[in-house]
C-alpha positions as CSV (number, residue, x, y, z in Angstrom):
1,M,108.5,125.5,58.7
2,T,110.5,125.1,55.5
3,S,112.6,127.9,54.2
4,T,109.8,129.0,51.9
5,E,107.3,129.0,54.8
6,T,109.6,131.0,57.2
7,S,107.9,133.9,58.9
8,H,108.9,137.3,57.7
9,F,108.8,138.5,61.3
10,V,111.9,138.6,63.5
11,R,112.1,139.3,67.2
12,L,115.2,141.4,67.9
13,R,116.1,141.5,71.6
14,A,118.7,143.6,73.2
15,E,119.5,144.2,76.8
16,L,121.5,147.2,77.8
17,V,122.8,148.4,81.2
18,V,123.7,152.1,81.2
19,E,125.1,154.3,83.9
20,I,123.4,157.6,84.6
21,A,126.4,160.0,84.7
22,D,124.4,163.2,84.7
23,A,120.8,162.9,86.0
24,D,120.0,166.6,85.4
25,R,121.2,166.5,81.8
26,L,119.2,163.3,81.3
27,R,116.1,164.9,82.8
28,R,116.4,168.1,80.7
29,A,116.7,166.0,77.5
30,A,113.6,164.0,78.5
31,Y,111.6,167.2,79.2
32,E,112.6,168.5,75.8
33,R,111.3,165.3,74.2
34,I,108.1,165.4,76.2
35,D,107.5,169.1,75.5
36,G,108.1,168.5,71.8
37,D,105.7,165.7,71.5
38,E,102.7,167.3,69.8
39,S,100.6,164.1,70.0
40,M,100.8,164.1,73.8
41,A,97.8,165.7,75.6
42,A,98.6,168.4,78.2
43,E,97.4,166.2,81.1
44,E,99.6,163.3,79.9
45,R,102.5,165.7,79.4
46,G,102.2,166.9,83.0
47,H,102.2,163.3,84.2
48,A,105.2,162.4,82.1
49,R,107.2,165.4,83.5
50,R,106.4,164.3,87.1
51,M,107.5,160.8,86.4
52,V,110.8,162.0,84.8
53,E,111.4,164.3,87.8
54,S,111.1,161.4,90.3
55,D,112.9,158.7,88.4
56,E,115.9,158.6,86.0
57,A,114.8,155.3,84.6
58,E,111.6,157.0,83.4
59,A,113.6,159.8,81.8
60,L,115.6,157.2,79.9
61,A,112.5,155.4,78.8
62,Y,111.2,158.7,77.2
63,L,114.4,159.1,75.3
64,V,115.0,155.6,74.0
65,E,112.8,154.9,71.0
66,P,112.9,151.4,69.4
67,F,111.7,152.8,66.1
68,E,114.8,154.9,65.8
69,L,116.9,151.7,66.1
70,V,115.6,150.2,62.9
71,E,114.1,153.1,60.9
72,E,117.3,153.4,58.7
73,V,117.7,149.6,58.2
74,P,116.9,148.8,54.5
75,G,114.1,146.5,53.9
76,V,112.8,146.5,57.5
77,E,109.5,147.9,58.9
78,L,108.8,147.9,62.6
79,A,105.7,145.9,63.3
80,Q,105.6,146.2,67.1
81,A,107.8,147.4,69.9
82,S,107.9,147.5,73.7
83,W,110.5,148.6,76.1
84,S,111.0,149.4,79.7
85,S,113.7,150.7,82.0
86,E,114.4,150.0,85.7
87,H,117.1,150.6,88.3
88,V,119.4,147.6,88.9
89,D,122.3,146.8,91.2
90,Y,125.1,146.4,88.8
91,D,128.7,145.2,89.4
92,P,130.6,144.3,86.2
93,R,132.9,142.1,88.2
94,S,130.1,140.0,89.7
95,A,129.6,136.5,88.4
96,E,125.9,137.3,88.2
97,W,126.5,140.0,85.5
98,S,129.5,138.5,83.7
99,G,127.4,135.7,82.3
100,A,124.0,137.5,82.2
101,F,124.2,138.6,78.6
102,A,125.4,135.2,77.4
103,D,121.9,133.9,78.3
104,L,120.5,136.0,75.4
105,D,122.1,133.6,72.9
106,E,120.4,130.5,74.4
107,D,117.1,131.1,72.7
108,D,118.6,131.3,69.3
């Protein structure tokens, strides 16, 4: 593709590792988000609350919204988003993790 034929779509990838410092506070915030979502059916809301109760990663997934990352960026409209969260064994001193994020640059 030449510069005049370049796609207007850009894939933005980010990988984050977070520490759950207060699981109860995280869950309460997720419950508030779920309960405040008027587009969610009652059955779906009950399922979501059960998932949050059993797994902090699920609670985090309900609170992290990709649209919110780009909604204030001038000239950008979100075309598609997907995200997930999972528990990981993390040791910042480990060789496995010290170079893990450098791999994100290899696709550029």
